[in-house]
N, C-alpha and C positions, 0 to 999 in steps of 0.2 A: 602118703599116696598123692601123686600129682593129679592135676585135673583131667588129663588125657586118660590116665589109667582108670580113674573113677568113672568117667563117661563110658569108656569101653566096657567096664564091668556092668554098668547099668544097661547098656545095649544088649549084652549077652543074656542078662537076666530077663529082659523084655522078650527077646527072641525065644528063650526057653519057655516062658509063660505062654506065648502065642502058640507055640508048637503043641502045648498040652491042652489047648482049648478045643472045643468041639470042631471036628474036621469039616472042611468045606469040600464039596464034591469037586474032583479034578475036572476042570473044563478048559478047553482052549479059549484063549482070549478072542474077542469079537473082531479085532482089527490090529493093525501094525503100530498104532500110536499109543504111547504111554506118557501121560503128563503127571508130574509130581509137584507138590509144594512141600518144602522142607524148612525146618529151623536148623541152622548150622552153627556149630561152635568152632571159631577159628582160634587155634592155639599155635602161635608162631614159635619157631625154633630160636629165633633171635640170636643168630651167630653173625660175626662180622670179621673182616680182615683188617680192621682199622685199629691201629695201636692206641691203647689207653682211652678209648671212647665208650665202648660197650653200648652201641646204639641199638634200640629195640622199639617195637610197637606193642600195643596192648592186646590182650586176648579179648574176644567179644562174641556175642551171638548175633547172627544176621539172617535175614530171610532169603530164600532162594527158590527159584522155579526152574525145573528142568524138563526138557522135551526129548523123548526117545522115539526112534523109528526102528522097527524090527525088519531087517532085510530077509531074515530067515527066522525060524522059531528060536534059534540059539544066538544069532548075531544081531546086535543093534548098535546104532550110533546115538550118543547122548550129548545134548548141548545144555550147559548149565549157565543160568543167567541170574543176575541180581542188579542192584543199582549201586552207584559209587559209595563205598563205605569209608566213613571218616575214622581215622585212627590217631591216637596220641603217639608222638615220637619222643622217646626219652633217652637220656644218656647219664649213666652213673657218674661219669667224670665231671658232669656239669650240674649235678644236684637233682636230677629227675627230669621232668617234662621240659622239652626244649622247643616243641612245636607240634604241628598237626599236618596231616595230608589225607587225601582221598585216593582210593584205588578201586578200579573196576576189573575184576578177575574172571572173565568167562573161561570155561573149559570145554573143549570138544573131545569126546572119548569114543573109542570103539570097545564094545563090551561082548563078553561071552557069557550066556545064561545057561547054567548046567541043567536045570530041570524046568523047561519052559511051560509045562502044563501041570506042574505040581502045585500044592497049596503053598509050600515053602520053596522059593525060587532064588537060590544064591547065584551071584554073578561076580565077575572080575572085569576090570577095565584098564585100558591104557590110553592116555590122551595127551593133549598139548594145551598148555595154559598161556594166555596172553593177558598180561596185566598192564593197565594204563594208569599212571599216577597223575593226579591233578590237584589243584588247590593246595599246593605245597607251601606251607608257612614255617620256615626255619630261620634261625638267626641270620643276620645280614652277612652276605658273602657265601652262604652255604646253598648247595643245590643238589638234586639227585637226577639220575637218568630217568626219563619219563616212561620208558617202555621196558617190559621184561617178557621173555619167552622162556618156557621151561616145561619139562615133562610132568605128568600127573599120573599117579598109580591109585587104583580104586578097588575096593571090595565091598560088597553089600548083599542085602537080601530083601526081596519083596515077599510079603506074606499076604495071601489072598484071604480077606475077611468076609467078602461077599462077591457075587459075580461082578468081575471087572474092577473091584475096589481093593486096594492094597495098602498095607502098612509097610513102611520102608525104613531100613537102617542102612547107613552108608558111611564109609570111612575113606578119606583120600589123603594121600601125601602129595603135596604140590610144591614145586620148586619156583619160588619168586625171589628174584635178586635185583638189586640196583646199586649203581656206583654213587658214592657220596663225594662231592667236590667242594673245595673251598677256594673261592676266587679263581676258578678255572683249573685248579690243581687237584687231580684225582687222589683222594685219601684212602680209598679201598672200597670193598664191596659189603653191602648190608645183605645178609642172607636171612630173609624172612622165613622161607621154607616151611609153611604151616602144615599141621595136621588138621583136617576138616572133618568133624564128626557131625553127621546129619540124621535127623529123624523127621519123618513126614508121612504124607498120604499120597496115593496115586490113583489115577483112573485110566484103565486100558480100554481103547475103543478102536 
């Protein structure tokens, strides 16, 4: 069982447990803002188009804050923020770790919330990711493209545990890619393309 499958099963079990807990009276939220804090597991796909290199970055947990604004009871915009995350860069062709980098990957999404006044509130989202790479430390002569734009797909659920307080589970597939060059020659594309599994709490006001 891979890490993503195990985390997904854990999330489903937690959602099931929460749904069996004592119900909370259905109440409309007090305001249009929802702020969440999440712990997010980044599980990269680590695919590339570079012959005989197998370039990859490591999986890791990272903190995240997101801010949502509801234009209607069903439609919201969500901005996801964190600080630059340091990752190890590895290559099987070169015996393992070959360097490090940092990336800052904010995502802006439009969401549809199916049951905006229920205790259990599932949603889906479609967004755009902008990733900025910095502090790139690779072997001499190697470099990467510093910016990446790509789509992001999202599904999640908010579970109201008290008036305005929510438990959140969220899964995203985000497309992050960068070109690797050696002495100015493009070698191919590193496809990070991670699955991001998040668990956290939120406050609606």
